[in-house]
N, CA, C, O and the ligand as a Tripos MOL2 file, in Angstrom:
@<TRIPOS>MOLECULE
protein
  237   235    60     0     0
PROTEIN
NO_CHARGES

@<TRIPOS>ATOM
      1 N          -2.1840  -11.7990    4.9890 N.3       1 MET1
      2 CA         -1.9570  -10.5070    5.6340 C.3       1 MET1
      3 C          -2.1050   -9.3790    4.6190 C.2       1 MET1
      4 O          -2.7060   -8.3480    4.9200 O.2       1 MET1
      5 N          -1.5710   -9.5660    3.4370 N.am      2 ILE2
      6 CA         -1.7080   -8.5560    2.3900 C.3       2 ILE2
      7 C          -2.3940   -9.1910    1.1850 C.2       2 ILE2
      8 O          -1.9810  -10.2480    0.7070 O.2       2 ILE2
      9 N          -3.4390   -8.5370    0.7030 N.am      3 LYS3
     10 CA         -4.0860   -9.0380   -0.5010 C.3       3 LYS3
     11 C          -4.3900   -7.8950   -1.4440 C.2       3 LYS3
     12 O          -4.6570   -6.7720   -1.0160 O.2       3 LYS3
     13 N          -4.3480   -8.1820   -2.7050 N.am      4 SER4
     14 CA         -4.5890   -7.1650   -3.7160 C.3       4 SER4
     15 C          -6.0250   -7.2590   -4.2070 C.2       4 SER4
     16 O          -6.5230   -8.3490   -4.4870 O.2       4 SER4
     17 N          -6.6920   -6.1040   -4.3120 N.am      5 GLU5
     18 CA         -8.0860   -6.0990   -4.7260 C.3       5 GLU5
     19 C          -8.4000   -4.7780   -5.4140 C.2       5 GLU5
     20 O          -8.3900   -3.7280   -4.7720 O.2       5 GLU5
     21 N          -8.6740   -4.8170   -6.6980 N.am      6 ASN6
     22 CA         -9.0350   -3.6180   -7.4460 C.3       6 ASN6
     23 C          -8.0130   -2.4990   -7.2830 C.2       6 ASN6
     24 O          -8.3770   -1.3420   -7.0680 O.2       6 ASN6
     25 N          -6.7420   -2.8460   -7.3860 N.am      7 ASN7
     26 CA         -5.6470   -1.8790   -7.2750 C.3       7 ASN7
     27 C          -5.5290   -1.2590   -5.8910 C.2       7 ASN7
     28 O          -4.7810   -0.3000   -5.7010 O.2       7 ASN7
     29 N          -6.2510   -1.7930   -4.9390 N.am      8 ILE8
     30 CA         -6.1000   -1.3470   -3.5610 C.3       8 ILE8
     31 C          -5.5050   -2.4970   -2.7630 C.2       8 ILE8
     32 O          -5.9910   -3.6260   -2.8240 O.2       8 ILE8
     33 N          -4.4590   -2.2040   -2.0240 N.am      9 ILE9
     34 CA         -3.8670   -3.2180   -1.1820 C.3       9 ILE9
     35 C          -4.2290   -2.9130    0.2610 C.2       9 ILE9
     36 O          -3.8850   -1.8620    0.8030 O.2       9 ILE9
     37 N          -4.9330   -3.8610    0.8680 N.am     10 LYS10
     38 CA         -5.3150   -3.6930    2.2660 C.3      10 LYS10
     39 C          -4.2200   -4.2740    3.1420 C.2      10 LYS10
     40 O          -3.7720   -5.4040    2.9460 O.2      10 LYS10
     41 N          -3.8010   -3.4730    4.1130 N.am     11 VAL11
     42 CA         -2.7170   -3.9050    4.9790 C.3      11 VAL11
     43 C          -3.1500   -3.7870    6.4340 C.2      11 VAL11
     44 O          -3.9980   -2.9640    6.7800 O.2      11 VAL11
     45 N          -2.5650   -4.6100    7.2650 N.am     12 SER12
     46 CA         -2.8890   -4.5940    8.6840 C.3      12 SER12
     47 C          -1.8010   -3.8960    9.4920 C.2      12 SER12
     48 O          -1.8450   -3.8710   10.7220 O.2      12 SER12
     49 N          -0.8280   -3.3330    8.7860 N.am     13 SER13
     50 CA          0.2490   -2.5920    9.4400 C.3      13 SER13
     51 C           0.2890   -1.1850    8.8840 C.2      13 SER13
     52 O          -0.0050   -0.9710    7.7080 O.2      13 SER13
     53 N           0.6510   -0.2200    9.7210 N.am     14 LEU14
     54 CA          0.7360    1.1700    9.2570 C.3      14 LEU14
     55 C           1.9940    1.4150    8.4420 C.2      14 LEU14
     56 O           2.1170    2.4520    7.7900 O.2      14 LEU14
     57 N           2.9260    0.4780    8.4710 N.am     15 LYS15
     58 CA          4.1490    0.6300    7.6970 C.3      15 LYS15
     59 C           4.1430   -0.4080    6.5880 C.2      15 LYS15
     60 O           4.0900   -1.6100    6.8450 O.2      15 LYS15
     61 N           4.1960    0.0680    5.3610 N.am     16 VAL16
     62 CA          4.1280   -0.8350    4.2220 C.3      16 VAL16
     63 C           5.3000   -0.5810    3.2880 C.2      16 VAL16
     64 O           5.8610    0.5140    3.2600 O.2      16 VAL16
     65 N           5.6570   -1.5930    2.5350 N.am     17 SER17
     66 CA          6.7080   -1.4380    1.5420 C.3      17 SER17
     67 C           6.0970   -1.5490    0.1610 C.2      17 SER17
     68 O           5.0930   -2.2360   -0.0290 O.2      17 SER17
     69 N           6.7090   -0.8670   -0.8120 N.am     18 CYS18
     70 CA          6.2450   -0.9500   -2.1920 C.3      18 CYS18
     71 C           7.4460   -0.9070   -3.1200 C.2      18 CYS18
     72 O           8.3520   -0.0910   -2.9530 O.2      18 CYS18
     73 N           7.4380   -1.7930   -4.0930 N.am     19 ASP19
     74 CA          8.4880   -1.7590   -5.1130 C.3      19 ASP19
     75 C           7.8840   -1.7270   -6.5170 C.2      19 ASP19
     76 O           8.5760   -1.9260   -7.5160 O.2      19 ASP19
     77 N           6.5740   -1.4710   -6.5640 N.am     20 GLY20
     78 CA          5.9090   -1.3590   -7.8550 C.3      20 GLY20
     79 C           5.4740   -2.6770   -8.4580 C.2      20 GLY20
     80 O           4.7340   -2.7040   -9.4410 O.2      20 GLY20
     81 N           5.9310   -3.7670   -7.8730 N.am     21 GLU21
     82 CA          5.6320   -5.0780   -8.4460 C.3      21 GLU21
     83 C           4.1470   -5.4230   -8.3230 C.2      21 GLU21
     84 O           3.6420   -6.2760   -9.0530 O.2      21 GLU21
     85 N           3.4560   -4.7660   -7.4080 N.am     22 ASN22
     86 CA          2.0390   -5.0700   -7.1930 C.3      22 ASN22
     87 C           1.1330   -4.3690   -8.1880 C.2      22 ASN22
     88 O          -0.0510   -4.6870   -8.2960 O.2      22 ASN22
     89 N           1.6970   -3.4140   -8.9140 N.am     23 ASN23
     90 CA          0.8890   -2.5990   -9.8040 C.3      23 ASN23
     91 C           1.1910   -2.9990  -11.2480 C.2      23 ASN23
     92 O           2.3110   -2.8220  -11.7280 O.2      23 ASN23
     93 N           0.1890   -3.5350  -11.9290 N.am     24 ASN24
     94 CA          0.3960   -4.0420  -13.2780 C.3      24 ASN24
     95 C           0.7340   -2.9400  -14.2710 C.2      24 ASN24
     96 O           1.3410   -3.2060  -15.3080 O.2      24 ASN24
     97 N           0.3450   -1.7020  -13.9640 N.am     25 SER25
     98 CA          0.6030   -0.6030  -14.8930 C.3      25 SER25
     99 C           1.9780    0.0040  -14.6690 C.2      25 SER25
    100 O           2.3550    0.9680  -15.3360 O.2      25 SER25
    101 N           2.7180   -0.5540  -13.7400 N.am     26 SER26
    102 CA          4.0480   -0.0350  -13.4380 C.3      26 SER26
    103 C           5.0960   -1.0740  -13.7860 C.2      26 SER26
    104 O           4.8450   -2.2790  -13.7480 O.2      26 SER26
    105 N           6.2690   -0.5790  -14.1230 N.am     27 GLU27
    106 CA          7.3710   -1.4960  -14.3930 C.3      27 GLU27
    107 C           8.2330   -1.7110  -13.1670 C.2      27 GLU27
    108 O           9.2950   -2.3300  -13.2360 O.2      27 GLU27
    109 N           7.7640   -1.1910  -12.0440 N.am     28 GLY28
    110 CA          8.4960   -1.3630  -10.8030 C.3      28 GLY28
    111 C           9.3730   -0.1710  -10.5030 C.2      28 GLY28
    112 O           9.6450    0.6550  -11.3740 O.2      28 GLY28
    113 N           9.8080   -0.0910   -9.2770 N.am     29 HIS29
    114 CA         10.6570    1.0090   -8.8380 C.3      29 HIS29
    115 C          11.4250    0.5280   -7.6180 C.2      29 HIS29
    116 O          11.1190   -0.5310   -7.0720 O.2      29 HIS29
    117 N          12.4190    1.2950   -7.1850 N.am     30 PRO30
    118 CA         13.1670    0.8650   -5.9930 C.3      30 PRO30
    119 C          12.2440    0.6740   -4.7920 C.2      30 PRO30
    120 O          11.2540    1.3870   -4.6250 O.2      30 PRO30
    121 N          12.5880   -0.2850   -3.9810 N.am     31 LEU31
    122 CA         11.7850   -0.5660   -2.7900 C.3      31 LEU31
    123 C          11.7800    0.6300   -1.8430 C.2      31 LEU31
    124 O          12.8310    1.1550   -1.4760 O.2      31 LEU31
    125 N          10.5970    1.0440   -1.4620 N.am     32 ILE32
    126 CA         10.4740    2.1290   -0.4820 C.3      32 ILE32
    127 C           9.5130    1.7060    0.6130 C.2      32 ILE32
    128 O           8.7030    0.7950    0.4400 O.2      32 ILE32
    129 N           9.6200    2.3800    1.7310 N.am     33 TRP33
    130 CA          8.6960    2.1370    2.8440 C.3      33 TRP33
    131 C           7.8020    3.3530    3.0130 C.2      33 TRP33
    132 O           8.2520    4.4950    2.9240 O.2      33 TRP33
    133 N           6.5320    3.0850    3.2590 N.am     34 LEU34
    134 CA          5.5530    4.1500    3.4250 C.3      34 LEU34
    135 C           4.9100    4.0250    4.7980 C.2      34 LEU34
    136 O           4.5910    2.9270    5.2540 O.2      34 LEU34
    137 N           4.7240    5.1770    5.4510 N.am     35 GLN35
    138 CA          4.0910    5.1860    6.7610 C.3      35 GLN35
    139 C           2.6750    5.7340    6.6160 C.2      35 GLN35
    140 O           2.4930    6.8970    6.2530 O.2      35 GLN35
    141 N           1.6940    4.9220    6.8920 N.am     36 ILE36
    142 CA          0.2960    5.3530    6.7910 C.3      36 ILE36
    143 C          -0.0770    6.1770    8.0180 C.2      36 ILE36
    144 O           0.1630    5.7630    9.1520 O.2      36 ILE36
    145 N          -0.6680    7.3520    7.7790 N.am     37 ASP37
    146 CA         -1.2040    8.1540    8.8730 C.3      37 ASP37
    147 C          -2.4720    7.4720    9.3760 C.2      37 ASP37
    148 O          -3.4200    7.2720    8.6170 O.2      37 ASP37
    149 N          -2.4820    7.1220   10.6440 N.am     38 GLU38
    150 CA         -3.5980    6.3300   11.1720 C.3      38 GLU38
    151 C          -4.9240    7.0850   11.0710 C.2      38 GLU38
    152 O          -5.9790    6.4670   10.9220 O.2      38 GLU38
    153 N          -4.8750    8.4100   11.1520 N.am     39 GLU39
    154 CA         -6.1150    9.1930   11.0700 C.3      39 GLU39
    155 C          -6.6210    9.2980    9.6350 C.2      39 GLU39
    156 O          -7.8150    9.4840    9.4010 O.2      39 GLU39
    157 N          -5.7110    9.1770    8.6850 N.am     40 VAL40
    158 CA         -6.1040    9.2130    7.2720 C.3      40 VAL40
    159 C          -6.5400    7.8180    6.8300 C.2      40 VAL40
    160 O          -7.5720    7.6500    6.1800 O.2      40 VAL40
    161 N          -5.7410    6.8340    7.1930 N.am     41 GLY41
    162 CA         -6.1180    5.4530    6.9410 C.3      41 GLY41
    163 C          -5.6440    4.8870    5.6140 C.2      41 GLY41
    164 O          -5.8720    3.7120    5.3250 O.2      41 GLY41
    165 N          -4.9860    5.7120    4.8010 N.am     42 TYR42
    166 CA         -4.4670    5.1920    3.5400 C.3      42 TYR42
    167 C          -3.2970    6.0500    3.0910 C.2      42 TYR42
    168 O          -3.0610    7.1370    3.6200 O.2      42 TYR42
    169 N          -2.5710    5.5410    2.1030 N.am     43 ILE43
    170 CA         -1.4580    6.3030    1.5290 C.3      43 ILE43
    171 C          -1.2590    5.8440    0.0910 C.2      43 ILE43
    172 O          -1.5210    4.6930   -0.2580 O.2      43 ILE43
    173 N          -0.7910    6.7720   -0.7290 N.am     44 PHE44
    174 CA         -0.4680    6.4330   -2.1080 C.3      44 PHE44
    175 C           1.0430    6.3640   -2.2610 C.2      44 PHE44
    176 O           1.7730    7.1980   -1.7260 O.2      44 PHE44
    177 N           1.4980    5.3670   -2.9930 N.am     45 CYS45
    178 CA          2.9170    5.2990   -3.3160 C.3      45 CYS45
    179 C           3.2490    6.4340   -4.2780 C.2      45 CYS45
    180 O           2.5820    6.5810   -5.3020 O.2      45 CYS45
    181 N           4.2700    7.2460   -3.9720 N.am     46 PRO46
    182 CA          4.6140    8.3690   -4.8520 C.3      46 PRO46
    183 C           5.1840    7.9250   -6.1920 C.2      46 PRO46
    184 O           5.2180    8.7120   -7.1380 O.2      46 PRO46
    185 N           5.6270    6.6960   -6.2860 N.am     47 TYR47
    186 CA          6.1950    6.2040   -7.5410 C.3      47 TYR47
    187 C           5.1180    5.6520   -8.4730 C.2      47 TYR47
    188 O           4.9930    6.0860   -9.6170 O.2      47 TYR47
    189 N           4.3440    4.6920   -7.9710 N.am     48 CYS48
    190 CA          3.4190    3.9690   -8.8540 C.3      48 CYS48
    191 C           1.9550    4.2490   -8.5200 C.2      48 CYS48
    192 O           1.0550    3.6750   -9.1320 O.2      48 CYS48
    193 N           1.7160    5.1380   -7.5410 N.am     49 GLU49
    194 CA          0.3610    5.5450   -7.1720 C.3      49 GLU49
    195 C          -0.4870    4.3830   -6.6640 C.2      49 GLU49
    196 O          -1.7140    4.4700   -6.6260 O.2      49 GLU49
    197 N           0.1690    3.3100   -6.2790 N.am     50 GLN50
    198 CA         -0.5400    2.2220   -5.6450 C.3      50 GLN50
    199 C          -1.1560    2.7120   -4.3380 C.2      50 GLN50
    200 O          -0.4920    3.3740   -3.5400 O.2      50 GLN50
    201 N          -2.4300    2.3820   -4.1250 N.am     51 LYS51
    202 CA         -3.0910    2.8080   -2.8880 C.3      51 LYS51
    203 C          -3.0320    1.6970   -1.8550 C.2      51 LYS51
    204 O          -3.3910    0.5520   -2.1280 O.2      51 LYS51
    205 N          -2.5750    2.0540   -0.6720 N.am     52 PHE52
    206 CA         -2.5500    1.1130    0.4460 C.3      52 PHE52
    207 C          -3.5590    1.5860    1.4820 C.2      52 PHE52
    208 O          -3.5140    2.7310    1.9330 O.2      52 PHE52
    209 N          -4.4590    0.7000    1.8510 N.am     53 VAL53
    210 CA         -5.5060    1.0370    2.8160 C.3      53 VAL53
    211 C          -5.2600    0.2520    4.0960 C.2      53 VAL53
    212 O          -5.1530   -0.9740    4.0930 O.2      53 VAL53
    213 N          -5.1750    1.0020    5.1850 N.am     54 PHE54
    214 CA         -5.0090    0.3600    6.4870 C.3      54 PHE54
    215 C          -6.3390   -0.1930    6.9460 C.2      54 PHE54
    216 O          -7.3450    0.5150    6.9860 O.2      54 PHE54
    217 N          -6.3310   -1.4560    7.2900 N.am     55 GLU55
    218 CA         -7.5650   -2.1120    7.7240 C.3      55 GLU55
    219 C          -7.2750   -2.9180    8.9710 C.2      55 GLU55
    220 O          -6.5970   -3.9450    8.9320 O.2      55 GLU55
    221 N          -7.7970   -2.4350   10.0650 N.am     56 ASP56
    222 CA         -7.6110   -3.1440   11.3240 C.3      56 ASP56
    223 C          -8.6540   -4.2430   11.4270 C.2      56 ASP56
    224 O          -9.8270   -3.9830   11.6920 O.2      56 ASP56
    225 N          -8.2220   -5.4440   11.2190 N.am     57 LYS57
    226 CA         -9.1590   -6.5650   11.1760 C.3      57 LYS57
    227 C          -9.6630   -6.9640   12.5470 C.2      57 LYS57
    228 O         -10.5110   -7.8490   12.6710 O.2      57 LYS57
    229 N          -9.1500   -6.3210   13.5650 N.am     58 TYR58
    230 CA         -9.5810   -6.6890   14.9120 C.3      58 TYR58
    231 C         -10.6450   -5.7390   15.4590 C.2      58 TYR58
    232 O         -11.0290   -5.8410   16.6240 O.2      58 TYR58
    233 N         -11.1190   -4.8230   14.6290 N.am     59 THR59
    234 CA        -12.1710   -3.9120   15.0810 C.3      59 THR59
    235 C         -13.4940   -4.2770   14.4310 C.2      59 THR59
    236 O         -14.5070   -3.6250   14.6840 O.2      59 THR59
    237 ZN          4.9660    1.7740   -5.5970 Zn       60 ZN60
@<TRIPOS>BOND
     1     1     2 1
     2     2     3 1
     3     3     4 2
     4     3     5 am
     5     5     6 1
     6     6     7 1
     7     7     8 2
     8     7     9 am
     9     9    10 1
    10    10    11 1
    11    11    12 2
    12    11    13 am
    13    13    14 1
    14    14    15 1
    15    15    16 2
    16    15    17 am
    17    17    18 1
    18    18    19 1
    19    19    20 2
    20    19    21 am
    21    21    22 1
    22    22    23 1
    23    23    24 2
    24    23    25 am
    25    25    26 1
    26    26    27 1
    27    27    28 2
    28    27    29 am
    29    29    30 1
    30    30    31 1
    31    31    32 2
    32    31    33 am
    33    33    34 1
    34    34    35 1
    35    35    36 2
    36    35    37 am
    37    37    38 1
    38    38    39 1
    39    39    40 2
    40    39    41 am
    41    41    42 1
    42    42    43 1
    43    43    44 2
    44    43    45 am
    45    45    46 1
    46    46    47 1
    47    47    48 2
    48    47    49 am
    49    49    50 1
    50    50    51 1
    51    51    52 2
    52    51    53 am
    53    53    54 1
    54    54    55 1
    55    55    56 2
    56    55    57 am
    57    57    58 1
    58    58    59 1
    59    59    60 2
    60    59    61 am
    61    61    62 1
    62    62    63 1
    63    63    64 2
    64    63    65 am
    65    65    66 1
    66    66    67 1
    67    67    68 2
    68    67    69 am
    69    69    70 1
    70    70    71 1
    71    71    72 2
    72    71    73 am
    73    73    74 1
    74    74    75 1
    75    75    76 2
    76    75    77 am
    77    77    78 1
    78    78    79 1
    79    79    80 2
    80    79    81 am
    81    81    82 1
    82    82    83 1
    83    83    84 2
    84    83    85 am
    85    85    86 1
    86    86    87 1
    87    87    88 2
    88    87    89 am
    89    89    90 1
    90    90    91 1
    91    91    92 2
    92    91    93 am
    93    93    94 1
    94    94    95 1
    95    95    96 2
    96    95    97 am
    97    97    98 1
    98    98    99 1
    99    99   100 2
   100    99   101 am
   101   101   102 1
   102   102   103 1
   103   103   104 2
   104   103   105 am
   105   105   106 1
   106   106   107 1
   107   107   108 2
   108   107   109 am
   109   109   110 1
   110   110   111 1
   111   111   112 2
   112   111   113 am
   113   113   114 1
   114   114   115 1
   115   115   116 2
   116   115   117 am
   117   117   118 1
   118   118   119 1
   119   119   120 2
   120   119   121 am
   121   121   122 1
   122   122   123 1
   123   123   124 2
   124   123   125 am
   125   125   126 1
   126   126   127 1
   127   127   128 2
   128   127   129 am
   129   129   130 1
   130   130   131 1
   131   131   132 2
   132   131   133 am
   133   133   134 1
   134   134   135 1
   135   135   136 2
   136   135   137 am
   137   137   138 1
   138   138   139 1
   139   139   140 2
   140   139   141 am
   141   141   142 1
   142   142   143 1
   143   143   144 2
   144   143   145 am
   145   145   146 1
   146   146   147 1
   147   147   148 2
   148   147   149 am
   149   149   150 1
   150   150   151 1
   151   151   152 2
   152   151   153 am
   153   153   154 1
   154   154   155 1
   155   155   156 2
   156   155   157 am
   157   157   158 1
   158   158   159 1
   159   159   160 2
   160   159   161 am
   161   161   162 1
   162   162   163 1
   163   163   164 2
   164   163   165 am
   165   165   166 1
   166   166   167 1
   167   167   168 2
   168   167   169 am
   169   169   170 1
   170   170   171 1
   171   171   172 2
   172   171   173 am
   173   173   174 1
   174   174   175 1
   175   175   176 2
   176   175   177 am
   177   177   178 1
   178   178   179 1
   179   179   180 2
   180   179   181 am
   181   181   182 1
   182   182   183 1
   183   183   184 2
   184   183   185 am
   185   185   186 1
   186   186   187 1
   187   187   188 2
   188   187   189 am
   189   189   190 1
   190   190   191 1
   191   191   192 2
   192   191   193 am
   193   193   194 1
   194   194   195 1
   195   195   196 2
   196   195   197 am
   197   197   198 1
   198   198   199 1
   199   199   200 2
   200   199   201 am
   201   201   202 1
   202   202   203 1
   203   203   204 2
   204   203   205 am
   205   205   206 1
   206   206   207 1
   207   207   208 2
   208   207   209 am
   209   209   210 1
   210   210   211 1
   211   211   212 2
   212   211   213 am
   213   213   214 1
   214   214   215 1
   215   215   216 2
   216   215   217 am
   217   217   218 1
   218   218   219 1
   219   219   220 2
   220   219   221 am
   221   221   222 1
   222   222   223 1
   223   223   224 2
   224   223   225 am
   225   225   226 1
   226   226   227 1
   227   227   228 2
   228   227   229 am
   229   229   230 1
   230   230   231 1
   231   231   232 2
   232   231   233 am
   233   233   234 1
   234   234   235 1
   235   235   236 2
@<TRIPOS>SUBSTRUCTURE
     1 MET1         2 RESIDUE 1 A MET
     2 ILE2         6 RESIDUE 1 A ILE
     3 LYS3        10 RESIDUE 1 A LYS
     4 SER4        14 RESIDUE 1 A SER
     5 GLU5        18 RESIDUE 1 A GLU
     6 ASN6        22 RESIDUE 1 A ASN
     7 ASN7        26 RESIDUE 1 A ASN
     8 ILE8        30 RESIDUE 1 A ILE
     9 ILE9        34 RESIDUE 1 A ILE
    10 LYS10       38 RESIDUE 1 A LYS
    11 VAL11       42 RESIDUE 1 A VAL
    12 SER12       46 RESIDUE 1 A SER
    13 SER13       50 RESIDUE 1 A SER
    14 LEU14       54 RESIDUE 1 A LEU
    15 LYS15       58 RESIDUE 1 A LYS
    16 VAL16       62 RESIDUE 1 A VAL
    17 SER17       66 RESIDUE 1 A SER
    18 CYS18       70 RESIDUE 1 A CYS
    19 ASP19       74 RESIDUE 1 A ASP
    20 GLY20       78 RESIDUE 1 A GLY
    21 GLU21       82 RESIDUE 1 A GLU
    22 ASN22       86 RESIDUE 1 A ASN
    23 ASN23       90 RESIDUE 1 A ASN
    24 ASN24       94 RESIDUE 1 A ASN
    25 SER25       98 RESIDUE 1 A SER
    26 SER26      102 RESIDUE 1 A SER
    27 GLU27      106 RESIDUE 1 A GLU
    28 GLY28      110 RESIDUE 1 A GLY
    29 HIS29      114 RESIDUE 1 A HIS
    30 PRO30      118 RESIDUE 1 A PRO
    31 LEU31      122 RESIDUE 1 A LEU
    32 ILE32      126 RESIDUE 1 A ILE
    33 TRP33      130 RESIDUE 1 A TRP
    34 LEU34      134 RESIDUE 1 A LEU
    35 GLN35      138 RESIDUE 1 A GLN
    36 ILE36      142 RESIDUE 1 A ILE
    37 ASP37      146 RESIDUE 1 A ASP
    38 GLU38      150 RESIDUE 1 A GLU
    39 GLU39      154 RESIDUE 1 A GLU
    40 VAL40      158 RESIDUE 1 A VAL
    41 GLY41      162 RESIDUE 1 A GLY
    42 TYR42      166 RESIDUE 1 A TYR
    43 ILE43      170 RESIDUE 1 A ILE
    44 PHE44      174 RESIDUE 1 A PHE
    45 CYS45      178 RESIDUE 1 A CYS
    46 PRO46      182 RESIDUE 1 A PRO
    47 TYR47      186 RESIDUE 1 A TYR
    48 CYS48      190 RESIDUE 1 A CYS
    49 GLU49      194 RESIDUE 1 A GLU
    50 GLN50      198 RESIDUE 1 A GLN
    51 LYS51      202 RESIDUE 1 A LYS
    52 PHE52      206 RESIDUE 1 A PHE
    53 VAL53      210 RESIDUE 1 A VAL
    54 PHE54      214 RESIDUE 1 A PHE
    55 GLU55      218 RESIDUE 1 A GLU
    56 ASP56      222 RESIDUE 1 A ASP
    57 LYS57      226 RESIDUE 1 A LYS
    58 TYR58      230 RESIDUE 1 A TYR
    59 THR59      234 RESIDUE 1 A THR
    60 ZN60       237 GROUP 0 **** ****
């Protein structure tokens, strides 16, 4: 469901969580939830700048 690729995490849900553990350049941060704007299609974590890309695999 979630896979990491070139510092971009593709997700199939508009709501994602991040605690920094996915980003090798970060030492981690408190767990937060991010809501992806469906019209934008991606969001950056304000802590570790990890990019999450919404990808609807059914389209
Ligand atoms: Zn983060």
